[in-house]
N, C-alpha and C positions, 0 to 999 in steps of 0.2 A: 870569966877567965880573961886575963889580959897580960901582956908582957910587962917586964919591970922597967923598961926604958923611961927615963924621966921626961915629962912633958917640957920642963923648962929648958933642957938641953936641946930638944928638938926645935923649940921655938926660937931659941937663941941662934942655932945654926941656920935656920931659914932666914931670919932677919939679917944675919951677917952676909949671906950669899944672895939676898933678894935682888940687888942691882945687877949682878952678873947674870943671874938666871933670866931676868927680863931682857937684858941686852941680847942674850943668846936666842931667846924666843923671837925677839924682833928680827934678828938676822934670818931665822928660818921663815918667818912670815913674809919676808921680802921676796921669797922664791914663789912665783905664780904657778903653783902646781895644779893647774886646772885640767883634770883628767878628761873632761868632756870635749876639749878643744884640741884637735890634732897638732895645732901649731905650738902647743905647750908641752908636747911629749918630752922634749929635752928638759924642760923645767921640772916635770914630774920625776924624771930620773935624777936630776940634780938634787931635788928634795930628799929622795930616798938615800942618796949617797951622803948628803949632809947629815941626816939623822943617824945613819950607821956610824959615821965618824964621831958624832957627838956621844953616842952610846958607848963607843970604845973609850972615849975620853972620860965618861962617867965612871967606868970601871968594869963594864961588861966584857968578859974575856972573849965572848963570841958576839959579834955584831956584823951582820952581812946583808947584802941586797939579794933578794930572791926574785928570780925572773918568773914571769908568767907569759901567757900568750898576749897579754895586754901590758898594763903598766906594772912596774916593779913594786914589790912589797919589801919590808924590812923585818928581819928576824934577829932577836938577841937572846942570849941565855947567860945567866949568872948562877952557877950552882951554889947551893948552901954547903957549909962545912959539915953539916949534919946530914948523913945519908938518909936518915929516916924522916927528914922534913917533907912537908907536902910540896907538890909542884904546882905553881900558879902561873897561868898564862894571861897576860894583859893584852887586850885587843883595842885597836883604834885605827885611824886612817890619816894619811898625810896629804891626800889630795883635797882640793877645795872646789867650791862652786865658782863659776865665772863671775867676774866683777869688773866694772869700769866706772869711771867718774860720771859718765853720761847716764848711768842707771839711777843716779840720785845720791851718790856718795859725796860727802862734804870735803873729803880729802882723797888722795891717791889710795885705793884699797890695798895696794901692796907696798905702801910706805907707812909702817905702824906709827900711830900717834897716841901718846898718853895724855889724857885730859880728864880732870875730875875723878881721879882714881880708877879710870878705865883705859884699856888699851883697845884702840880701834884699828882693825885690819881684817881682811878676808882670812878666815881660818883661826882667828884669835880664840874663838870658842869652839868652832866646829871645823877641825877637831885638833888642830895643832896644840893649842893651849892645854887641852885636857890630856893629850898624849905626853906633852913635855913636862907636866908637873911630876911625872913619875921619876924623872932624872934627879931632880932635887930631893924628892921624897925618899928615894933609896939611899942617897948620901946622908940625909938627916937621920935616917934609921941607923946607918952604920956609925955615925958620930955618937948617937945616944947609947948604942949597945957596946961600942968599942970593938966590934967584930970586923973581920976582913971581908966577909961575904954576907949576903942577906940571910935572914932566919928561914927563908923558904928557897926552894929552887925556882928562881924567877926567870920567866920567859916573856918575850914581847913578840907580837905579830901585828905589824902596822901596815895595812894594805894601801894600795895606791889607786883603787878604782871604786871606792864606796860611793862617791858622788856620781858615778856612772852606772850604778846598779850592781856593782860587784860581779860582773859577768864571769870572771875566772876564779872567784874566791873559793867556791866549794871544791873545785878541782885542785886548787892549791892545797887546801886543808887535807883533802883525801890523799894526795900524793905525799905530803909531808907529815902525815898523821903521827908517825913514830917520833919525829923530832918535836912535835907540838903536844905530845901526850901530857895531860895535866889532871890534877885532882879538882881544880877549881879554875874557872875562867872569869876574869874581871874585865868588863866592858867599860871603857872610859870614853864613850861617845853617847852621852846622855845628859840629863839635867835634873834640876831640883824644882820643887813647886814654886819657890820664890826666894828672894834675898833673906827674908825673915823666917821662912819655914823650910829648913833643910829636910830633904827627903831622900830615900833610897828607892829606886825602881826595882820591882820584883819580877817583871815579866813583860813580854811583848807579844802582840798577836801575830799570827801567821797570815798568809794571803794566798788565794787562788783566784785567777781571773780568766775570763773567756770572751771570745767573740763569736756570735751566732749569725750566720748568713742564711737568709730565707729567700727562696726563689719560687715564683709562680709561673705566670706566662713567660714565654721566651722573649717577649718585648712588652713595653708599655702598650696597653690596649684601651679602646674607647669604653668609658664607663657606662655610656648609654646603651651601647650595643651588647656589652658583655658583663657589666656590673651586676652583682647579685646572682650571677649564674656561674661564675668561676671563682675559685678561692683567691683571696687577696693577701699577699704576703705581709703588707703593712698592717692589716687587721690582725693577722696571726701574731705579728710581733707585739702589737699592743695588748692582745689577750695574754700572751706569755708573760709580759712584764706585770700586768695587773694581777696575775695569779701567783706572783713570787712571794707575797706576804699575805697573811690573814688579817682579820680586823684588829687583832691585838699586836700587830707588827712583828709577828713571828714568821720565820722563813718556812715555807711550805714544802721544801724539798724533803722527801722521806729520808729519815735517818740523819738529818742534818745535826740534830742535837745529841745524838747517841754518844755516850761516854765522856761528855765534856765535864771539866772540873767546875762544879757549881760553887758559887761564892758561899763561904760560911758566914754565920752571924757575926763572928769576930772580924772577918775581913770587911764585911759591910760596915761595921762600926768604925773601923780604922779609916775607911774611905770617907765616912761621914764626918770624921774629925777635921778634915782639911777645910780651910777657909774658902770654900767655893762660892763664887758669886755668879749665878747663872745668867743674870742680865748682862754682866760684863763679858762673860763667855760668849753669849749670843752676839754681842757687838764685835768681838774678835772673829767670830764665825761669819759675820755679815749675814746673819739669818734673823728672821723675825719671830721664830718659835722653835721650841725644842720638841722633838718627836722621837719615836722609836718603840722598842719592845715594851709592852705594858708590864708594870710591876718592878721596874728598875729605874734608878736615878740616872741622870745624865752621865755622871762619871762612871757608873757601873756599866752603862751601855757602851761607852767608848773604850773602856779598859778591859772589861771582863766578860763581855757577851759577844757571841759571833754575829756577824751581820751579812746582809746581801745588799748591794747597791747597784742601781742602774746607772752606769757611767755614760751611756749614750744610747740613743735610739733614733733611727731614721729610715727613710725609704720614700720612693716616689718623688713627686715634684716639690721643690722647696723654693722656687723663685717667686717673683712678684705676680700678683693676680692669680687667676685660677687656671687649672689645667685638668680637665675632667678625664682622669685615666684610672685604670687598675694598674698599679705599678708592677714591674716585673720582679722587683727585689726589695728587701728590707734588711736591716741590720740592727743588732742589739749587742752592747758591750756590758758585761756584768763583772763585778768583783765581790769576793767573799773574804771578810776578815775572820780569822779562825782563832780559837782559844785552845788552851791545853786540853788534850784528850781528843782533838780532831786531827785526822791525818789528811793532808791536802789531796793526796791521790784518791783516797776514799771519797772525799767530797767531790772531786772531779767526776768520778764514776757515777755518783748519785745525781749530780747535776745533768750529766749526759743522758741518763735514763729519764729523768724528769722532763727534760726538754723534748726528747723523742716521743714521750707519751702524750704531749700536748700539741704536736704538729698535725694539722688536719690533712686529710687525703688531698693530693694534688699540689702540696707544697713540699719542695725538696729543701733540705737543710744540711748545713755542716757546722761543726762547732770546733773551735781551735782554742787550746789552753796555753797560757803563758807559763813561764817558769815559776813554780810555787815556792813559798817560804813557809817553813814550819813554825808554829808558835813555841814560845819557851816561857817557863814559869818556875820560879824557885819557891818552895814552901817557906812560909814565914818562920817556921821553927828550925830551918836548916842551920847547922852550926857555922858554916861559912858566911851565910847572910848575917848572922848575929855578930860575927867578927867585923864585917863592914859597918854595921850599925854602931857597935861599941867604938870603933876607931873614929867614925864620923862624929859621934857624940863627944868624944874627947876633944876633937878639933874645934867643934862649934860651941861646946859648952851648953848644949840644950838637947831636948828630946828630939829624936829623929823619927819622922813619920814615913809612911809608905805610899808609893804610887805605882801605877803600871803605865805602859805606853800603848796607845791604840794603834800605832803604826807597826811596821814590820822592818826587819833588818837582817844582816848576815849573822848576827849573834846566834840565831837558831841553827845555822850550819855548824858552828863550833860545838854546840850542845849535842847535835845529832851525830856528828862524825867522831868527836872525841869522847862522847858519853860522860860528860862532866857538867856539873851545875854551872849555870851562868849567873853571875852577880853583876850589878851595875854600880859604878862609882863615877859620878859626874857632879860638877859644881856649877854648870851653866844654868842660867835663869831665862824665862821667856823673853825678857827685854833685850837679850843679847842679839836677837835678830839673825838667827841662822838663815843662810841663803838670801838675806835681804841686804839692801844698802846699809852702810854704816854698822856692820857687824862689830861687836865689841865683847870684851870679857871684863868682869869686875875683878880688879886685881886683888882685893882682900879675899874674895871667894876663891880665886885661883890659888892663893897661898894656903887657904883652908884645905884645898885639894892636896897640896903638897904635904901638909901636916897629917891629913887622914892617911895618905899612902905611907908616910913614915911610921905610923902606929900599926898599920894593917898587917905588915909582914910578920911582926912578932906575935900579934894576936892570932893570926891564922896558924902560925907554927905551933902555938900552944893548944889551939882548939881543934886542929885538923891534922894531927901528925899521923902519917901512914908509912908503911915500909917501901913505898915506890922507889925504884932505882932511877935516878935522873938519866934522861936520854943523852 
């Protein structure tokens, strides 16, 4: 199922407006909206105000800056003329990572440079470029359909603190849930496998993390006088870490795997289709071997299996030479990547019980958990996902394959609060260098993102029509 808008009209419109689109993007990229650095707070606000004004200029009747207890977000809404059209919310972020020439940039990171079919600037790919392609995309959609409004009720939520961990994002979504209500969420803060293998991401893992503090003697004591006769917190920490996995690399916390969404044979086959070079991947990882849960490939382990990692362990004397003591304390930091079917709060409770059962008498302990993130996963057969795949296939003219992401992000909050499926639409590739010096975006791919967005709204309207009344 697809909409009748002609591809040739969409492509002609994009080509005609390409130069102005890139000029506007470059203007936005010149704003150093670094949310992590307080001295750029005014720039983050200026970035939000710039985007809101540009969305108004694009045609959104509602485009406004939303305040949070941190950096501002941008909200926009363009209702369809069809009251029965589905409501789609596009998520992205307008803040960027810190950047300076001294970090290894070849040019000023906030003065965009186009060279060799690429635009170099901080935020070019992550995430201003991938947010901005929706402005030209919706205009190309209207040019091809001859309509005055999109085929869907189109909303945008572009946050200003993603690069700082989205500390106020969930509260914002909960507070504004009625205005953000949607049938489908499109996340344009993601990427593809490569320039020649376009892909759609279908999910992200969640995360839970904790710090465990172990205390034994009230101070460091002499190992000759007391060693072997009192409990050692460093030994307890080492035994705790050693017990975290079994010989097959499975996490030993009881109930850890309960209810998880297991990979189907079809999903494993789709992952195996990708041109994965493990030796190259290991070079990127700066590792000398692959490892993990037995019975799964490297990509399956990273994308679709839950994990436990020791992020840090320490205690006692760490300086040069020897110091023969029984230390008074030790510390362990753990993180757990979670997959669909796992609830981070249930995992926290299970980890807490597991740790308590392994602490020997005479060792006091405390465990502190960070803010968890839920996993999100969209089934391969979901009609909205198929709309993304069809639209991307039209733009790229080839088969679209599937990936997942091993990391975690705020997309899960949208799925959780709004009770809507999350789809990913991104055109960035690994060589774009997110967070690194000389970040860039491939301009041909950026315009493929524009074209995909132009097709998507009509396809979603045809495939996902509901009686929802727009907010």
